[in-house]
C-alpha positions as CSV (number, residue, x, y, z in Angstrom):
1,M,36.5,105.0,124.8
2,R,35.2,108.6,124.7
3,L,37.6,111.3,123.7
4,K,37.1,113.4,126.8
5,T,38.0,110.3,129.0
6,I,41.2,109.8,126.9
7,L,42.2,113.5,127.3
8,A,41.5,113.3,131.1
9,M,43.8,110.3,131.3
10,L,46.5,112.2,129.4
11,A,46.2,115.1,131.8
12,M,46.4,112.9,134.8
13,G,49.3,110.9,133.6
14,T,50.0,107.2,134.0
15,A,53.5,107.1,135.4
16,A,55.3,108.4,138.5
17,F,57.6,110.5,136.3
18,A,54.7,112.1,134.6
19,Q,53.2,113.0,138.0
20,Q,56.5,114.6,139.1
21,S,57.1,116.5,135.8
22,D,53.5,117.7,135.5
23,P,52.0,117.9,139.0
24,T,48.3,118.5,139.8
25,I,47.7,122.2,140.2
26,M,44.1,121.9,141.4
27,T,41.3,119.4,141.7
28,I,37.8,120.3,140.6
29,N,34.9,118.0,141.4
30,G,37.4,115.3,142.2
31,V,39.1,115.6,138.8
32,P,42.8,116.6,138.8
33,V,44.0,119.4,136.6
34,A,47.6,119.3,135.5
35,R,49.9,122.3,135.8
36,S,50.6,122.1,132.0
37,E,46.9,122.5,131.2
38,F,46.6,125.6,133.4
39,E,49.9,127.0,132.0
40,Y,48.7,126.5,128.4
41,S,45.4,128.4,129.2
42,Y,47.1,131.1,131.2
43,N,49.9,131.8,128.6
44,K,47.5,131.8,125.7
45,N,45.1,134.3,127.3
46,N,47.9,136.5,128.6
47,S,50.2,136.7,125.6
48,E,51.8,139.8,124.2
49,G,49.2,142.2,122.9
50,V,46.5,141.2,125.4
51,I,45.3,144.5,127.0
52,D,43.9,143.2,130.3
53,K,46.7,140.9,131.4
54,K,46.2,138.9,134.6
55,T,48.7,137.6,137.1
56,V,48.7,133.9,137.7
57,E,46.8,134.4,141.0
58,E,44.2,136.6,139.3
59,Y,43.8,134.1,136.5
60,V,43.0,131.2,138.9
61,D,39.4,132.3,139.5
62,L,38.8,132.8,135.8
63,F,40.1,129.4,135.0
64,I,38.1,127.7,137.8
65,N,34.9,129.5,136.6
66,Y,35.6,128.2,133.1
67,K,36.0,124.6,134.3
68,L,32.9,124.8,136.4
69,K,30.9,125.8,133.4
70,V,32.3,122.8,131.5
71,I,31.2,120.5,134.4
72,A,27.7,122.1,134.4
73,A,27.5,121.5,130.6
74,I,28.5,117.8,131.0
75,E,26.0,117.4,133.9
76,A,23.3,118.8,131.5
77,G,24.3,116.2,128.9
78,M,25.4,118.8,126.3
79,D,28.4,116.7,125.4
80,T,26.1,113.8,124.3
81,T,24.0,115.8,121.8
82,Q,24.5,115.1,118.2
83,A,25.0,118.8,117.4
84,F,27.9,119.0,119.8
85,K,29.4,115.7,118.6
86,N,29.3,116.8,115.0
87,E,30.8,120.3,115.6
88,F,33.6,118.9,117.9
89,A,34.4,116.1,115.5
90,Q,34.7,118.6,112.6
91,Y,37.3,120.6,114.6
92,R,39.1,117.4,115.8
93,D,39.3,116.2,112.2
94,Q,40.9,119.4,111.1
95,Q,43.7,118.7,113.5
96,V,44.0,115.0,113.0
97,R,43.3,114.2,109.4
98,P,46.5,115.7,108.0
99,S,48.4,113.0,109.9
100,F,47.1,110.4,107.6
101,I,49.1,111.8,104.6
102,T,52.8,112.2,104.1
103,D,55.0,114.3,101.9
104,D,55.8,111.1,100.0
105,D,52.1,110.6,99.3
106,I,51.9,114.1,97.8
107,Q,55.0,113.6,95.8
108,K,53.7,110.3,94.4
109,E,50.4,111.9,93.4
110,A,52.2,114.9,91.8
111,K,54.3,112.5,89.8
112,N,51.2,110.5,88.7
113,I,49.6,113.8,87.5
114,Y,52.7,114.8,85.7
115,D,53.1,111.4,84.0
116,R,49.5,111.5,82.7
117,T,49.8,115.1,81.5
118,Q,53.2,114.4,79.9
119,H,51.9,111.4,78.0
120,Y,48.8,113.3,76.9
121,V,50.7,116.4,75.7
122,D,53.5,114.7,74.0
123,S,51.2,112.2,72.2
124,L,49.3,115.1,70.7
125,G,52.4,117.1,69.5
126,G,54.0,118.4,72.7
127,L,54.2,122.1,73.6
128,A,54.0,124.9,71.0
129,L,55.1,128.5,71.0
130,P,52.8,130.4,68.6
131,S,52.5,134.0,67.7
132,H,49.4,135.5,66.0
133,I,47.9,138.6,64.5
134,L,44.1,138.7,65.2
135,I,41.6,140.5,63.0
136,A,38.6,140.3,65.3
137,V,35.1,139.5,63.9
138,G,32.2,138.0,65.8
139,Q,30.3,135.0,64.6
140,R,27.0,137.1,64.5
141,E,28.5,139.8,62.4
142,E,27.0,140.5,59.0
143,N,28.7,138.9,56.0
144,A,30.0,142.3,54.9
145,A,31.9,142.8,58.2
146,K,33.3,139.3,57.9
147,E,34.4,139.9,54.3
148,K,36.0,143.2,55.3
149,A,38.0,141.5,58.1
150,K,39.0,138.7,55.7
151,I,40.3,141.2,53.2
152,K,42.4,142.9,55.9
153,A,43.8,139.6,57.2
154,D,44.7,138.6,53.6
155,S,46.4,141.9,53.1
156,L,48.5,141.4,56.2
157,Y,49.4,137.8,55.3
158,N,50.5,139.0,51.8
159,A,52.7,141.6,53.4
160,L,54.4,138.9,55.5
161,K,55.0,136.8,52.4
162,Q,56.7,139.8,50.9
163,G,59.0,140.2,53.9
164,A,57.2,142.4,56.4
165,D,58.1,142.0,60.1
166,F,55.6,139.8,61.9
167,A,56.2,141.4,65.3
168,D,55.8,144.9,63.9
169,L,52.5,144.0,62.1
170,A,51.2,142.4,65.3
171,K,51.9,145.5,67.4
172,R,50.3,147.8,64.8
173,F,47.3,145.8,63.6
174,S,46.4,142.9,65.9
175,D,43.1,143.2,67.7
176,D,44.5,141.1,70.5
177,K,46.3,144.0,72.2
178,G,47.9,141.8,74.9
179,S,49.8,139.5,72.6
180,G,50.2,142.3,70.1
181,A,52.3,144.3,72.6
182,R,54.6,141.2,72.7
183,G,54.9,141.0,69.0
184,G,52.0,138.5,68.8
185,S,53.5,136.0,71.2
186,L,51.0,133.8,73.1
187,G,53.5,131.9,75.2
188,W,53.8,128.2,75.4
189,I,50.5,126.3,74.8
190,Q,49.5,122.7,75.0
191,P,46.8,120.6,73.3
192,G,43.3,121.5,74.5
193,Q,44.3,124.9,75.6
194,T,43.0,127.0,72.7
195,V,40.0,126.9,70.3
196,P,40.1,123.9,67.9
197,E,40.6,125.8,64.6
198,F,43.6,127.7,66.1
199,E,45.1,124.6,67.7
200,K,44.8,122.5,64.5
201,A,46.6,125.2,62.5
202,V,49.4,125.6,65.1
203,Y,50.2,121.9,65.3
204,S,50.2,121.5,61.5
205,L,53.1,124.0,61.3
206,E,56.8,123.4,61.5
207,K,59.1,125.7,63.5
208,G,59.4,129.0,61.7
209,Q,56.4,128.5,59.4
210,T,53.5,130.9,59.0
211,C,49.9,130.3,57.9
212,G,46.7,132.2,57.7
213,P,44.2,133.5,57.7
214,V,42.5,130.9,60.0
215,L,38.9,131.6,61.1
216,S,37.8,130.9,64.7
217,D,35.1,132.2,66.9
218,Y,37.4,135.2,67.7
219,G,38.0,136.2,64.1
220,Y,40.9,135.7,61.6
221,H,44.3,134.6,62.8
222,I,47.6,134.8,61.0
223,I,49.8,132.3,62.9
224,R,53.5,131.7,63.1
225,L,55.0,128.8,65.0
226,E,58.1,130.1,66.9
227,D,59.1,126.8,68.5
228,K,58.1,123.3,69.5
229,K,59.2,121.0,72.4
230,N,58.3,118.0,74.5
231,F,56.6,118.6,77.8
232,V,58.6,120.3,80.5
233,P,60.7,118.3,83.1
234,F,58.9,117.2,86.3
235,D,61.1,119.3,88.6
236,S,60.2,122.5,86.8
237,V,56.5,122.1,87.5
238,R,56.5,120.1,90.7
239,A,55.6,123.2,92.9
240,D,52.7,124.1,90.5
241,I,51.3,120.6,90.6
242,I,51.4,120.5,94.4
243,T,49.5,123.9,94.4
244,F,47.0,122.3,92.0
245,I,46.6,119.3,94.3
246,D,45.7,121.6,97.2
247,R,43.4,123.8,95.3
248,R,41.4,121.0,93.7
249,G,40.9,119.1,97.0
250,I,43.1,116.2,95.9
251,R,44.9,116.2,99.2
252,E,41.6,115.6,101.0
253,R,40.7,112.9,98.6
254,I,43.9,111.0,99.3
255,I,43.3,111.4,103.1
256,D,39.8,110.0,102.6
257,E,41.2,107.0,100.7
258,K,43.8,106.3,103.4
259,I,41.3,106.5,106.2
260,D,38.9,104.2,104.4
261,E,41.7,101.7,103.8
262,Q,42.6,101.7,107.5
263,V,39.0,101.5,108.7
264,K,38.5,98.4,106.6
265,A,41.9,96.9,107.6
266,K,41.1,97.3,111.3
267,G,37.5,96.3,111.0
268,Y,36.2,99.5,112.5
269,A,32.5,100.4,112.3
270,S,33.2,103.9,111.2
271,A,35.9,106.5,110.4
272,N,35.1,108.2,113.6
273,Q,36.5,105.3,115.6
274,L,39.8,105.5,113.7
275,L,40.0,109.3,114.1
276,E,39.5,109.0,117.9
277,E,42.2,106.4,118.0
278,R,44.6,108.6,116.1
279,T,43.7,111.6,118.3
280,Q,44.7,109.5,121.3
281,E,48.0,108.6,119.7
282,L,48.9,112.1,118.6
283,S,47.9,113.7,121.9
284,A,50.0,111.3,123.9
285,K,53.1,112.5,121.9
286,D,52.1,116.2,121.6
287,S,50.9,118.0,124.7
288,D,50.2,121.2,122.7
289,L,47.8,119.2,120.4
290,A,46.2,117.6,123.5
291,N,45.7,121.0,125.1
292,L,44.3,122.5,121.8
293,I,41.8,119.7,121.3
294,R,40.7,119.9,125.0
295,E,40.4,123.6,124.8
296,Y,38.0,123.4,121.8
297,H,36.1,120.6,123.4
298,D,35.6,122.5,126.7
299,G,35.2,125.8,125.0
300,L,32.2,124.5,123.0
301,L,30.6,123.2,126.1
302,A,31.3,126.4,128.2
303,F,29.8,128.5,125.4
304,E,26.7,126.4,125.0
305,I,25.9,126.3,128.7
306,S,26.6,130.0,129.2
307,N,24.4,130.8,126.2
308,R,21.6,128.7,127.7
309,E,21.9,129.7,131.3
310,V,22.8,133.4,130.9
311,W,23.2,135.1,127.5
312,E,20.0,134.1,125.7
313,K,18.0,133.9,129.0
314,A,18.9,137.5,129.8
315,K,18.4,138.9,126.3
316,N,14.9,137.4,126.0
317,D,13.7,138.2,129.5
318,E,11.8,141.4,128.8
319,A,10.3,141.6,132.3
320,G,13.7,140.9,133.9
321,L,15.3,143.6,131.8
322,A,12.6,146.1,132.7
323,N,12.9,145.2,136.4
324,Y,16.7,145.4,136.4
325,F,16.6,148.8,134.7
326,K,14.0,150.0,137.3
327,K,16.2,148.9,140.2
328,N,19.4,150.4,138.7
329,K,18.0,153.4,136.8
330,K,20.4,155.8,138.4
331,K,23.5,154.3,136.9
332,Y,22.3,154.8,133.3
333,K,23.1,158.3,132.3
334,W,24.0,160.3,129.2
335,D,26.4,163.1,128.9
336,S,23.9,165.1,126.8
337,P,20.1,164.9,126.0
338,R,18.7,162.6,123.4
339,F,15.8,163.0,121.0
340,K,13.6,160.0,121.2
341,G,11.5,160.1,118.1
342,M,11.7,160.2,114.3
343,A,12.9,162.3,111.4
344,Y,10.5,161.7,108.6
345,H,9.9,162.8,105.0
346,V,6.6,162.9,103.1
347,K,5.3,163.7,99.7
348,E,2.2,165.7,100.7
349,K,2.0,168.5,103.3
350,A,-1.2,166.9,104.9
351,D,0.8,163.8,105.8
352,V,3.0,165.8,108.3
353,K,0.1,166.0,110.7
354,A,-1.2,162.6,109.7
355,V,2.0,160.9,110.8
356,K,2.0,162.6,114.2
357,K,-1.7,161.7,114.7
358,C,-1.0,158.1,113.6
359,V,1.6,157.3,116.4
360,K,0.4,159.7,119.1
361,G,-0.3,157.7,122.3
362,L,1.4,154.5,121.0
363,P,4.4,152.9,122.7
364,F,7.6,153.9,120.9
365,D,8.4,150.3,119.8
366,K,5.0,150.1,118.0
367,W,5.5,153.2,115.8
368,A,7.4,151.5,112.9
369,E,4.7,148.8,112.3
370,K,1.9,151.3,112.6
371,L,3.5,153.7,110.2
372,R,4.2,150.9,107.7
373,T,0.7,149.6,107.7
374,T,-0.9,153.1,107.5
375,F,1.3,154.9,105.0
376,N,3.4,152.3,103.1
377,A,1.1,149.2,102.9
378,D,0.6,149.3,99.2
379,S,2.8,150.0,96.1
380,V,2.7,153.8,96.8
381,K,5.2,154.7,99.5
382,R,4.0,157.9,101.2
383,I,6.7,158.2,103.9
384,R,10.3,157.6,104.7
385,V,11.3,157.4,108.4
386,E,14.4,157.3,110.5
387,K,13.4,156.3,114.0
388,G,15.5,156.0,117.2
389,L,17.4,157.8,119.8
390,F,19.3,160.7,118.3
391,K,22.2,162.7,119.8
392,V,23.7,165.8,118.2
393,G,25.4,164.8,115.0
394,D,23.2,161.7,114.2
395,S,20.8,163.4,111.9
396,P,21.1,166.8,110.2
397,L,17.3,167.3,110.2
398,V,17.1,166.5,114.0
399,D,20.1,168.8,114.6
400,R,18.3,171.6,112.9
401,E,14.8,171.1,114.1
402,V,15.3,169.7,117.6
403,F,18.7,170.7,118.8
404,K,18.4,174.1,117.0
405,K,21.8,173.9,115.3
406,K,22.1,176.7,112.8
407,D,25.1,175.7,110.7
408,V,23.5,172.4,109.4
409,T,22.7,171.5,105.9
410,V,19.8,169.2,105.3
411,K,19.7,167.4,102.0
412,T,16.1,167.1,100.8
413,N,15.0,164.0,98.9
414,P,13.1,165.3,95.8
415,D,10.7,162.3,96.0
416,Y,9.9,163.1,99.6
417,P,10.4,166.9,99.7
418,I,8.7,167.7,103.0
419,D,10.8,167.1,106.2
420,A,9.5,166.9,109.7
421,T,10.3,165.5,113.2
422,Y,8.2,164.1,116.0
423,G,9.1,162.9,119.4
424,K,10.5,164.3,122.6
425,L,13.8,165.5,124.1
426,I,14.9,163.4,127.1
427,K,17.8,164.1,129.5
428,A,18.2,160.5,130.7
429,P,17.0,157.0,129.7
430,Q,13.3,156.5,130.6
431,E,12.9,152.8,130.0
432,Y,15.3,149.9,129.5
433,S,14.9,149.9,125.7
434,D,16.6,153.4,125.7
435,V,19.8,151.7,126.8
436,K,19.0,148.1,126.0
437,G,22.5,147.0,125.0
438,Q,23.9,148.2,128.4
439,V,21.1,146.7,130.4
440,V,21.3,143.3,128.7
441,D,25.1,143.3,129.3
442,D,24.7,144.2,132.9
443,L,21.9,141.7,133.6
444,Q,24.0,139.0,131.9
445,K,26.9,139.8,134.2
446,E,24.7,139.7,137.3
447,M,23.1,136.4,136.2
448,E,26.5,134.8,135.4
449,Q,27.9,135.9,138.8
450,T,24.9,134.3,140.6
451,W,25.1,131.1,138.5
452,V,28.8,130.7,139.0
453,G,28.5,131.4,142.7
454,E,26.0,128.5,142.9
455,L,28.3,126.2,141.0
456,R,31.2,127.1,143.4
457,K,29.0,126.3,146.4
458,R,28.2,122.8,145.3
459,I,31.3,121.7,143.4
460,P,34.4,121.0,145.5
461,I,37.5,122.9,144.5
462,V,41.0,122.4,145.9
463,V,44.0,124.5,144.7
464,N,47.5,123.4,145.3
465,K,49.2,126.7,146.1
466,E,52.7,125.2,146.2
467,V,52.3,124.0,142.6
468,L,50.6,127.3,141.6
469,A,53.7,129.1,142.7
470,T,55.8,127.1,140.2
471,V,53.7,128.2,137.1
472,N,56.1,129.2,134.3
473,K,59.0,128.8,136.8
474,H,60.0,125.2,136.4
């Protein structure tokens, strides 16, 4: 059974009590819409913080238009495309997959990880608390440098044997400044956590013993073992292990395993079949989840059909945009003139006129490509250009040269020291590209209004005003 059919059944209800407690608020194309679905949508889109809040009556038309778009998308077969199915299934799975795992499953996995770690650590000597004094020397250092470091390490080790304070020497002489500030302490470590030479030396010591110098890739270490103990109790690391489980994707692995087990046990052809079944079960118990999944399902469809019928169509219709601008030119105004042109910077004085001659007579949208192929086609870049519609404040050079602002500082590029401008000052938009963003937006609104109007004419809509009056009041 398809998920949208399941959700429709949930919305309609199957018992007389359900009909009474969640009555039909409207019917669109013969399909009833429950009051709870409308309330969910209304309350979510008119919550605290929403600037343009609507009354219930005002929201009705917006909701109907939304549902009409969903119907149009289904009629167009958008819900049957593999791209839609994949995207919707991905969202559905985010909501449903966590239901296949329990806290007990996580605790069990955490205990298994703990037991394995405990056995590994304790079998190799448990936890150790070492301190060290490091005399750093790289493996690629000359023998003389290594010998010098060895002599210094030996000297410090001899001082310790004669009664010097380990923590004091670490603070004063260790090249590991982090541990040195702590008197050499490295904190508790476990097998496999440090370089082999250092680890071998640590685990050969008894509590309170000191050895050294020991050479590793970091240099010479003088090491003292402060303490030893078995691995920590489970309860003390439980939270850390659970964090580890989440970060390493182990929770998702467990879910995958459980889904696979149930798919095999029920003889299903795929995990998708099991996930649809679980969605039905959870949605029947949780109306918020049912509404959330429906919202995403319908939202995807409404977006895709709107994009196809309005947004992309308007944005890519150059002739339509030009025609719309021509018919509505009077409503596109500026509060101040604009400079339609370019501010440019060249290396040679002769290029100032050459640039102007290059673009003279060309449509504005062709300038950039012509300049690129004429002046910057090879490895030597002869020109730098900022092209567009400039108002006061957009460009210091335009402000000075075109708008005649006196108190403007123009920072010259030493690689392109000659500055110039070319274009014209216009008081209002001359073509749709001058205000393309606004024109696209306006044309999209007009096209959507026309499209939705056509949907309203052919798709039957019945609103139950008595039920509408009870929204958020029952």
